[in-house]
C-alpha positions as CSV (number, residue, x, y, z in Angstrom):
1,M,-31.6,-12.6,14.8
2,S,-31.3,-15.6,17.2
3,E,-28.6,-18.3,16.9
4,R,-31.4,-20.8,16.1
5,Q,-32.5,-18.6,13.2
6,H,-28.9,-18.5,11.9
7,V,-28.7,-22.3,12.1
8,L,-31.9,-22.6,10.1
9,I,-30.7,-20.2,7.4
10,A,-27.4,-22.2,7.1
11,A,-29.3,-25.4,6.8
12,C,-31.6,-23.9,4.2
13,L,-28.7,-22.8,2.1
14,L,-27.1,-26.3,2.4
15,L,-30.2,-28.0,1.2
16,A,-30.8,-25.4,-1.6
17,A,-34.3,-25.0,-0.2
18,C,-34.5,-21.3,0.3
19,S,-37.7,-20.0,-1.2
20,D,-36.0,-16.7,-2.3
21,G,-33.3,-18.4,-4.3
22,T,-30.5,-16.9,-2.2
23,D,-27.1,-17.4,-3.8
24,A,-24.0,-18.5,-1.9
25,P,-22.4,-15.6,0.0
26,F,-19.3,-15.7,-2.1
27,S,-18.4,-16.4,-5.7
28,D,-15.0,-17.4,-7.0
29,V,-14.4,-15.2,-10.0
30,T,-10.7,-15.7,-10.4
31,V,-10.8,-17.1,-14.0
32,V,-12.9,-14.2,-15.4
33,S,-11.1,-11.5,-13.3
34,G,-7.9,-11.6,-15.3
35,I,-5.8,-12.5,-12.3
36,D,-3.8,-15.4,-13.7
37,F,-1.1,-15.5,-10.9
38,V,0.1,-18.9,-9.8
39,H,2.3,-19.1,-6.7
40,F,5.6,-21.1,-7.1
41,N,7.2,-22.4,-3.9
42,G,10.3,-23.9,-5.4
43,M,9.8,-27.4,-3.9
44,S,12.3,-29.9,-5.1
45,G,11.7,-32.9,-2.9
46,E,14.1,-31.7,-0.2
47,L,11.1,-30.5,2.0
48,Y,12.8,-27.2,2.8
49,F,10.9,-25.6,5.7
50,V,10.5,-22.3,3.9
51,E,8.7,-23.7,0.9
52,M,5.4,-24.3,2.5
53,M,5.0,-21.1,4.5
54,G,4.3,-18.5,1.7
55,S,2.8,-16.2,0.8
56,G,0.8,-13.0,1.2
57,V,-1.4,-10.7,-0.9
58,G,-1.9,-7.0,-0.8
59,L,-4.8,-4.7,-1.5
60,L,-4.0,-1.1,-2.3
61,D,-5.0,1.8,-4.6
62,Y,-1.6,2.2,-6.1
63,D,-2.8,4.6,-8.9
64,A,-5.1,6.7,-6.7
65,D,-8.1,6.2,-9.0
66,G,-10.5,5.1,-6.2
67,D,-10.5,1.3,-6.6
68,L,-8.4,-1.4,-5.1
69,D,-5.5,-3.0,-7.0
70,V,-3.9,-6.3,-6.1
71,Y,-0.3,-7.1,-5.2
72,L,0.7,-10.8,-5.2
73,V,3.8,-12.1,-3.5
74,Q,5.8,-14.8,-5.4
75,G,8.3,-17.5,-4.3
76,N,11.3,-18.7,-6.2
77,R,13.7,-21.6,-6.6
78,L,15.3,-22.9,-3.4
79,G,18.6,-24.5,-2.6
80,P,22.1,-23.7,-1.4
81,D,23.5,-23.1,-4.9
82,V,20.4,-22.0,-6.7
83,T,20.1,-18.6,-8.3
84,P,16.7,-16.9,-8.5
85,D,14.7,-17.3,-11.7
86,P,13.7,-13.8,-13.0
87,Q,10.5,-15.3,-14.3
88,H,9.2,-15.8,-10.7
89,I,8.5,-12.3,-9.5
90,D,5.8,-10.5,-7.5
91,R,2.9,-9.2,-9.6
92,L,0.8,-6.1,-9.5
93,Y,-2.7,-6.2,-11.1
94,R,-4.5,-2.9,-11.8
95,N,-8.2,-2.8,-11.2
96,D,-9.9,-2.0,-14.5
97,S,-13.4,-3.0,-13.5
98,Q,-16.6,-1.7,-15.0
99,P,-20.1,-1.9,-13.5
100,D,-21.0,-5.5,-12.9
101,T,-17.6,-6.7,-14.4
102,L,-14.6,-7.2,-12.1
103,R,-11.4,-7.1,-14.3
104,F,-7.7,-6.7,-13.5
105,T,-4.7,-6.1,-15.8
106,D,-1.1,-7.1,-15.0
107,V,0.9,-3.9,-14.9
108,T,4.0,-5.2,-13.1
109,E,6.4,-4.1,-15.8
110,Q,5.1,-0.7,-16.4
111,S,4.8,0.0,-12.7
112,G,8.6,-0.3,-12.2
113,L,8.3,-3.1,-9.7
114,S,10.9,-5.9,-9.9
115,A,10.8,-8.0,-6.8
116,T,12.8,-11.1,-7.6
117,G,13.6,-12.4,-4.1
118,Y,11.9,-15.3,-2.3
119,G,8.8,-13.3,-1.2
120,M,6.8,-14.0,1.9
121,G,4.7,-10.9,2.8
122,V,3.7,-7.4,2.0
123,A,2.8,-4.3,4.1
124,C,1.1,-1.2,2.7
125,G,1.2,2.5,3.7
126,D,2.3,5.9,2.7
127,I,5.9,6.1,3.9
128,D,6.7,9.6,2.6
129,N,3.3,11.4,3.1
130,D,2.9,12.1,-0.6
131,G,-0.6,10.6,-0.8
132,D,0.6,7.4,-2.6
133,T,0.6,3.9,-1.0
134,D,4.1,2.4,-0.8
135,L,5.1,-1.3,-0.3
136,Y,7.3,-3.0,2.2
137,L,8.2,-6.6,1.2
138,G,9.1,-9.2,3.7
139,N,11.4,-11.9,2.2
140,F,13.3,-15.1,3.0
141,G,16.4,-12.9,2.8
142,A,16.8,-9.2,2.5
143,N,13.5,-7.1,2.7
144,Q,12.6,-4.4,0.2
145,L,10.9,-1.0,0.3
146,W,9.3,0.2,-2.9
147,L,8.3,3.9,-3.0
148,N,5.2,4.8,-5.0
149,E,5.8,8.0,-7.0
150,G,2.5,8.7,-8.8
151,G,1.9,5.1,-9.9
152,R,5.4,4.1,-10.6
153,F,7.6,2.5,-8.0
154,S,11.3,3.0,-7.2
155,N,13.4,0.8,-4.9
156,L,14.3,2.6,-1.6
157,T,15.8,-0.5,0.0
158,G,19.2,1.1,0.4
159,P,18.4,3.1,3.6
160,L,17.0,-0.1,5.2
161,E,20.1,-2.2,4.8
162,T,21.7,-2.9,8.1
163,G,23.2,-6.3,7.4
164,D,20.1,-8.1,8.6
165,T,18.9,-11.0,6.3
166,S,16.3,-12.5,8.7
167,W,13.3,-14.3,7.4
168,T,10.4,-11.8,7.6
169,V,6.8,-13.0,7.1
170,S,4.4,-10.3,8.4
171,S,5.1,-6.6,8.8
172,S,3.2,-3.5,9.7
173,L,3.6,0.2,8.7
174,V,2.6,2.0,11.9
175,D,3.2,5.5,13.5
176,I,4.6,4.4,16.9
177,D,5.5,7.9,18.1
178,R,2.7,10.1,16.7
179,D,5.1,12.2,14.6
180,G,3.0,11.8,11.5
181,L,5.4,9.3,9.8
182,L,4.8,5.6,9.3
183,D,7.5,3.5,10.9
184,I,8.2,-0.2,10.1
185,Y,7.7,-3.2,12.3
186,A,9.1,-6.4,10.8
187,G,8.1,-9.6,12.3
188,N,10.9,-12.1,11.9
189,Y,10.4,-15.9,11.9
190,V,13.2,-18.5,12.5
191,G,16.8,-18.9,11.4
192,F,16.3,-21.5,8.7
193,R,19.3,-21.8,6.4
194,F,20.0,-24.4,3.7
195,A,23.2,-25.3,5.5
196,T,21.3,-26.2,8.6
197,H,18.4,-27.9,6.9
198,K,17.4,-30.9,9.0
199,P,15.5,-34.0,7.8
200,C,12.3,-34.4,9.9
201,R,9.8,-37.2,10.1
202,S,6.2,-37.7,10.8
203,S,4.6,-40.1,13.3
204,T,4.8,-42.8,10.6
205,S,8.6,-42.2,10.2
206,A,8.1,-40.8,6.7
207,R,9.9,-37.6,5.7
208,D,7.9,-34.5,6.5
209,Y,8.2,-30.8,7.1
210,C,9.9,-29.7,10.4
211,S,8.4,-27.9,13.3
212,P,9.6,-24.3,13.7
213,L,10.9,-25.3,17.1
214,V,13.7,-27.1,15.4
215,Y,15.2,-23.7,14.5
216,R,16.2,-20.7,16.6
217,S,13.7,-17.8,16.6
218,Q,14.9,-14.5,15.3
219,P,14.3,-11.1,16.9
220,D,11.9,-8.7,15.3
221,R,12.9,-5.2,14.0
222,L,11.5,-1.8,14.5
223,L,12.7,0.9,12.0
224,R,11.9,4.5,12.9
225,N,11.1,6.8,9.9
226,L,13.3,9.9,10.0
227,G,11.2,11.6,7.3
228,D,14.0,12.2,4.7
229,G,14.1,8.7,3.1
230,R,16.2,7.3,5.9
231,F,15.3,4.9,8.7
232,E,16.9,4.3,12.1
233,D,17.0,0.8,13.6
234,I,15.6,1.3,17.1
235,S,14.8,-2.4,17.8
236,A,17.1,-2.7,20.9
237,A,16.4,0.8,22.2
238,A,12.6,0.3,21.9
239,G,12.9,-2.9,23.9
240,I,11.4,-5.3,21.3
241,T,14.5,-7.5,21.1
242,R,14.2,-8.5,24.8
243,V,11.5,-11.1,24.0
244,F,10.8,-12.7,20.7
245,G,9.7,-16.0,19.2
246,G,9.1,-16.9,15.6
247,A,6.7,-14.1,14.5
248,L,4.1,-14.9,11.8
249,G,1.3,-12.4,12.5
250,V,1.4,-8.7,13.4
251,S,-1.6,-6.5,14.3
252,T,-1.4,-2.9,15.5
253,A,-4.1,-1.1,17.5
254,D,-4.6,0.9,20.7
255,F,-5.3,-2.0,22.9
256,D,-5.3,-0.1,26.3
257,N,-7.2,2.9,25.0
258,D,-4.6,5.4,26.0
259,G,-4.5,7.0,22.5
260,W,-1.2,5.4,21.4
261,I,-0.8,2.5,19.0
262,D,0.4,-0.8,20.5
263,I,1.7,-3.9,18.7
264,Y,0.6,-7.5,19.0
265,V,2.8,-10.2,17.7
266,A,1.5,-13.8,17.0
267,N,4.4,-16.3,17.4
268,D,4.6,-19.9,16.1
269,G,4.7,-22.4,19.0
270,V,5.9,-20.0,21.7
271,A,4.4,-17.2,23.8
272,N,3.0,-14.2,21.9
273,Q,3.9,-10.6,22.7
274,L,1.7,-7.5,23.4
275,W,4.0,-4.5,23.1
276,I,2.4,-1.7,25.0
277,N,3.5,1.8,23.8
278,Q,5.2,3.7,26.6
279,R,4.8,7.0,24.7
280,N,8.5,7.7,24.7
281,G,9.7,5.4,21.9
282,T,9.9,2.3,24.0
283,F,7.6,-0.7,24.5
284,V,6.9,-3.2,27.3
285,D,5.6,-6.7,26.7
286,R,2.4,-7.0,28.7
287,A,1.2,-10.3,27.1
288,P,2.0,-12.6,30.1
289,I,0.0,-10.5,32.6
290,A,-2.6,-9.3,30.1
291,G,-3.7,-12.8,29.3
292,V,-2.7,-13.0,25.6
293,A,0.7,-14.7,25.7
294,V,-0.8,-18.2,26.0
295,N,-4.2,-19.8,25.9
296,M,-6.6,-20.4,28.8
297,D,-4.8,-23.6,29.7
298,G,-1.5,-21.8,30.0
299,R,-0.1,-23.3,26.8
300,P,1.6,-21.5,23.9
301,E,0.1,-22.2,20.5
302,A,1.2,-22.1,16.9
303,S,-0.1,-18.7,16.1
304,M,-0.2,-17.9,12.4
305,G,-2.7,-15.2,11.5
306,V,-4.1,-12.5,13.7
307,D,-6.5,-9.6,13.6
308,A,-7.8,-7.0,16.0
309,G,-11.3,-5.6,16.1
310,D,-14.2,-4.5,18.3
311,F,-16.4,-7.6,17.6
312,D,-18.6,-7.1,20.7
313,G,-19.2,-3.4,20.3
314,D,-17.9,-2.3,23.7
315,G,-15.4,0.2,22.3
316,D,-12.1,-1.7,22.6
317,E,-10.0,-3.9,20.4
318,D,-10.3,-7.6,20.8
319,L,-7.9,-10.2,19.3
320,F,-8.5,-13.3,17.2
321,M,-5.8,-15.7,15.9
322,T,-5.5,-18.9,13.9
323,H,-3.6,-21.9,15.0
324,L,-2.3,-25.4,14.2
325,R,-4.5,-28.5,13.8
326,R,-5.4,-30.0,17.1
327,E,-5.2,-26.5,18.7
328,T,-8.2,-24.2,18.7
329,N,-8.3,-20.8,17.1
330,T,-8.3,-18.3,19.9
331,L,-10.5,-15.3,20.8
332,Y,-9.2,-12.9,23.4
333,V,-11.8,-10.5,24.7
334,N,-10.6,-7.1,25.9
335,D,-12.0,-5.6,29.0
336,G,-11.3,-2.0,27.8
337,S,-8.0,-1.4,29.5
338,G,-5.8,-3.9,27.7
339,W,-6.6,-7.0,29.9
340,F,-7.9,-10.0,28.1
341,E,-9.8,-13.3,28.6
342,D,-9.7,-16.3,26.4
343,R,-13.3,-16.8,25.4
344,S,-12.8,-19.2,22.4
345,V,-15.0,-22.0,23.7
346,Q,-17.8,-19.8,25.0
347,R,-18.0,-17.9,21.7
348,G,-18.2,-21.0,19.5
349,L,-14.8,-20.7,17.9
350,A,-12.9,-23.6,19.5
351,G,-14.3,-27.0,18.4
352,S,-14.9,-26.1,14.8
353,S,-11.2,-25.2,14.2
354,L,-9.6,-28.3,15.8
355,V,-9.2,-30.2,12.5
356,Y,-7.7,-27.3,10.5
357,T,-4.5,-25.3,10.4
358,G,-5.4,-21.6,10.0
359,F,-3.3,-18.8,8.5
360,G,-4.8,-15.6,7.0
361,T,-7.7,-14.3,9.0
362,G,-9.8,-11.2,9.4
363,W,-12.8,-9.6,11.1
364,F,-15.2,-8.2,8.6
365,D,-19.0,-7.8,8.2
366,Y,-19.7,-10.1,5.3
367,D,-23.5,-9.7,5.3
368,N,-23.6,-6.0,6.2
369,D,-25.8,-6.6,9.2
370,G,-23.7,-4.5,11.5
371,D,-21.6,-7.0,13.3
372,L,-18.2,-8.6,12.6
373,D,-17.9,-12.0,11.1
374,L,-14.6,-14.1,10.7
375,F,-12.7,-15.8,7.9
376,S,-9.9,-18.3,8.2
377,A,-7.6,-19.4,5.3
378,N,-6.5,-22.9,6.1
379,G,-3.8,-25.3,4.9
380,A,-1.7,-27.9,6.7
381,V,2.0,-27.7,7.5
382,T,2.6,-31.4,7.8
383,H,1.5,-34.1,5.3
384,I,-2.1,-35.3,5.4
385,Q,-1.9,-39.1,5.2
386,E,-5.0,-39.5,3.0
387,Q,-3.5,-37.1,0.4
388,V,-0.2,-38.9,0.6
389,D,-1.9,-42.2,0.0
390,A,-3.7,-40.6,-3.0
391,G,-0.3,-39.7,-4.6
392,E,-0.6,-35.9,-4.2
393,A,2.6,-34.0,-4.7
394,F,1.8,-31.3,-2.1
395,P,-0.5,-33.1,0.5
396,L,-1.4,-30.1,2.7
397,R,-4.9,-29.2,1.4
398,E,-7.7,-28.1,3.7
399,R,-10.8,-26.1,3.2
400,N,-11.3,-22.5,4.4
401,Q,-13.9,-21.3,6.9
402,L,-16.4,-18.6,7.3
403,F,-17.8,-17.9,10.8
404,E,-21.0,-15.8,11.1
405,N,-21.5,-13.6,14.1
406,T,-25.0,-14.6,15.4
407,G,-25.5,-11.2,17.1
408,E,-25.8,-12.9,20.4
409,G,-22.1,-13.1,21.3
410,S,-21.2,-16.3,19.5
411,Y,-20.1,-17.6,16.1
412,L,-21.4,-20.2,13.8
413,D,-19.3,-22.0,11.1
414,I,-21.3,-21.6,7.9
415,S,-18.5,-22.5,5.5
416,A,-20.4,-25.3,3.8
417,A,-23.1,-22.8,2.8
418,A,-20.7,-20.1,1.6
419,G,-19.8,-21.3,-1.9
420,S,-17.3,-23.6,-3.6
421,A,-14.4,-21.5,-2.3
422,F,-15.2,-22.9,1.2
423,T,-15.7,-26.5,0.2
424,E,-12.8,-27.1,-2.2
425,A,-9.5,-27.9,-0.3
426,R,-6.4,-25.8,-1.0
427,V,-3.1,-24.9,0.8
428,S,-4.3,-21.4,1.7
429,R,-2.0,-18.9,3.4
430,G,-2.5,-15.1,3.0
431,A,-5.9,-13.4,2.9
432,A,-6.6,-9.8,2.2
433,F,-10.0,-8.1,2.8
434,G,-11.4,-5.1,0.8
435,D,-14.2,-3.9,-1.4
436,L,-12.8,-4.8,-4.9
437,D,-15.9,-3.6,-6.8
438,N,-16.8,-0.6,-4.6
439,D,-20.3,-2.0,-4.1
440,G,-20.3,-1.6,-0.4
441,D,-19.4,-5.1,0.8
442,T,-16.1,-6.8,1.6
443,D,-14.5,-9.2,-0.9
444,I,-11.5,-11.5,-0.2
445,I,-8.4,-12.5,-2.1
446,V,-6.8,-15.7,-0.8
447,S,-3.3,-16.7,-1.8
448,N,-2.6,-20.4,-2.1
449,N,0.8,-22.0,-1.7
450,N,2.1,-23.5,-5.0
451,G,-1.3,-22.7,-6.7
452,P,-3.5,-20.0,-8.1
453,V,-5.1,-17.3,-6.0
454,N,-8.8,-17.1,-5.3
455,V,-10.7,-13.9,-6.0
456,L,-13.9,-14.2,-3.8
457,V,-16.6,-11.7,-4.6
458,N,-19.2,-11.0,-1.9
459,N,-22.8,-11.6,-2.9
460,A,-24.3,-11.3,0.6
461,G,-23.9,-7.6,1.5
462,A,-25.5,-5.9,-1.5
463,A,-29.1,-6.1,-0.1
464,Q,-28.1,-4.2,3.0
465,S,-27.3,-0.5,3.6
466,W,-23.7,0.6,4.1
467,L,-21.4,3.5,4.7
468,G,-17.8,3.7,3.6
469,L,-15.1,6.0,4.9
470,R,-11.5,6.8,4.0
471,L,-9.8,8.4,7.0
472,V,-6.9,10.5,5.8
473,T,-4.4,13.0,7.3
474,E,-3.9,16.5,5.8
475,T,-1.3,15.1,3.5
476,G,-3.7,12.5,2.0
477,R,-2.2,9.5,3.9
478,D,-4.5,6.9,5.2
479,D,-4.4,7.5,9.0
480,L,-3.8,3.9,10.0
481,G,-5.0,3.4,13.5
482,A,-7.8,6.0,13.4
483,R,-11.1,4.8,14.7
484,A,-14.6,5.6,13.6
485,R,-17.9,5.2,15.4
486,L,-21.5,5.7,14.2
487,L,-23.2,8.2,16.5
488,T,-26.6,7.6,14.8
489,L,-26.3,3.8,15.4
490,P,-24.1,3.4,18.5
491,S,-24.9,-0.3,18.8
492,I,-22.8,-1.0,15.7
493,P,-19.1,-1.7,16.7
494,Q,-16.4,0.8,15.9
495,R,-14.2,0.3,12.9
496,R,-10.4,1.0,12.7
497,A,-8.5,2.1,9.6
498,R,-5.9,-0.6,9.3
499,S,-4.0,-2.4,6.6
500,D,-2.1,-4.9,8.7
501,G,-3.3,-8.1,10.4
502,S,-4.2,-11.4,8.7
503,Y,-1.0,-13.3,7.6
504,A,1.7,-11.8,5.4
505,S,-0.9,-9.5,3.8
506,C,-2.3,-6.0,3.7
507,N,-5.9,-5.0,3.6
508,D,-8.1,-2.2,2.2
509,A,-7.4,0.7,4.6
510,R,-10.9,2.1,4.2
511,V,-13.6,1.6,6.9
512,L,-16.8,-0.1,5.9
513,F,-20.0,-0.1,8.1
514,G,-22.8,-2.5,7.3
515,L,-26.0,-0.8,8.3
516,G,-28.6,-3.5,7.9
517,D,-31.9,-2.0,6.9
518,E,-31.0,1.5,8.1
519,R,-31.8,4.1,5.4
520,G,-31.0,7.6,6.8
521,P,-27.8,9.7,6.8
522,Q,-25.2,9.0,9.4
523,D,-23.3,11.0,12.0
524,V,-19.7,9.8,12.6
525,S,-17.1,10.4,15.3
526,V,-13.5,9.9,14.3
527,Q,-10.7,9.5,16.8
528,W,-7.5,10.1,14.8
529,S,-4.3,8.2,15.5
530,D,-2.8,11.2,17.3
531,G,-5.8,11.2,19.8
532,V,-7.7,14.1,18.4
533,T,-11.5,13.5,18.0
534,E,-13.7,15.1,15.4
535,R,-17.3,14.7,14.3
536,F,-18.8,14.5,10.8
537,D,-22.5,14.8,10.4
538,G,-25.1,13.9,7.7
539,L,-23.0,11.4,5.7
540,A,-25.1,9.8,2.9
541,I,-25.3,6.0,2.9
542,G,-24.5,3.8,-0.1
543,S,-21.2,5.6,-0.9
544,Y,-17.6,6.2,0.3
545,H,-16.6,9.5,1.9
546,E,-13.1,10.8,2.4
547,L,-12.8,12.4,5.8
548,V,-9.7,14.6,6.3
549,R,-8.3,15.3,9.7
550,G,-9.0,18.8,10.7
551,S,-12.1,19.3,8.5
552,G,-14.6,17.9,11.1
553,R,-15.9,19.6,14.2
């Protein structure tokens, strides 16, 4: 489909003039879904920097029943002498959906979870290789690890305690050394403390939120999984403390195609890092010479959310990240060996993002036509004067954006045609992507600072064919980092099993291919995270398949 045709379709939707009565691509079903969570940021008029940064959302199948459950990260009261309110805790919602009815039930209490800190983000993965998805929580304060034991969680934070109380926003569970165990990369932000809270002002001299550059950046942490419930802090030994700068987004993938997982860190207002795995437990920051530390003008940007994906179908992992208002969102195109070029302007992603501040983001095929589209969850970080003048208590609202891949190498902002979730302004932060109703298309849950979440059900992909894969190790753990490619349809970009990326959130680890009007069975090649490649033939479309490492050919 040409770019001109995409423009005409978007215009048709906007004018409600489509002859086939096409609905908006997404519907907001939050009210009827049973998810009644409302984020509390603890604002008291002091404009504490931390209060407007949270929070994330997680998608995971915690009870192993084949559908996605929802974990929502909560804030709490703020202040130098304030104790946490036990009513403000993270929430877990079980997916109890029936055909054509999406429904969730709050099971926080019965699950054993009791996360009462000031929450920022969540990472998902099977830490102990028992087939259950565990949770790592990034907090303003000490982080927590919750071990899933057959649908009930126990607190395993003790082995992580090293005296570090840094402010962690985004994290990733990733096997850095190919030993079959998921390690923990914690992206730490800045050293905000109530004792060092500084009054900042806008261009009008009114009180406003501070820039992150007012505070000192904190080094990230890398914890190696020892396999017995213990973790070793190898941050310094691995080299990741040599360079750091206010991490907000983390995405892990094999960026140089050498078979080992690397780590990209999106930093707020300073240069980003691309940690290339040296295959010996150490990493080297290649971002400055690889072209992904700063933008095409040589300037660092306020990077918030980030995702990696093969948007152009050439077999390597490209990078997309969201930024501050008056900066562009940025697309870095990989040449296949881990060297990148900023192609934001050429691909149509620059100008349309200039008036927004982006946070959670992700590459996903919203319409199941085979290529990767983009979503950006937006919300300001300094007061918007029109909203201040209107008397709004939290004047940071912006609308979210949906960018459609035209199939010709560029993107088109179709937000205005994508439903009320993209026209109503909110203070959006985290975004998690996954198939909530198992109908073969990708839904989105968006967390909004100091407000209710949005459950966005996809209406656009149902008419197209699809193939779903869960890529697991012999122990039943999602093999995060494994890559799948369709041998029957080689023009469709590869997909990677991943739960990280976006902002402070974790995604559906399953791989989903949109197939357009393809109707036949599919042959698939899987490159597992340890470098081994296997083939699986004759997979029926329209369903999910669990592919186990070692069972292919």
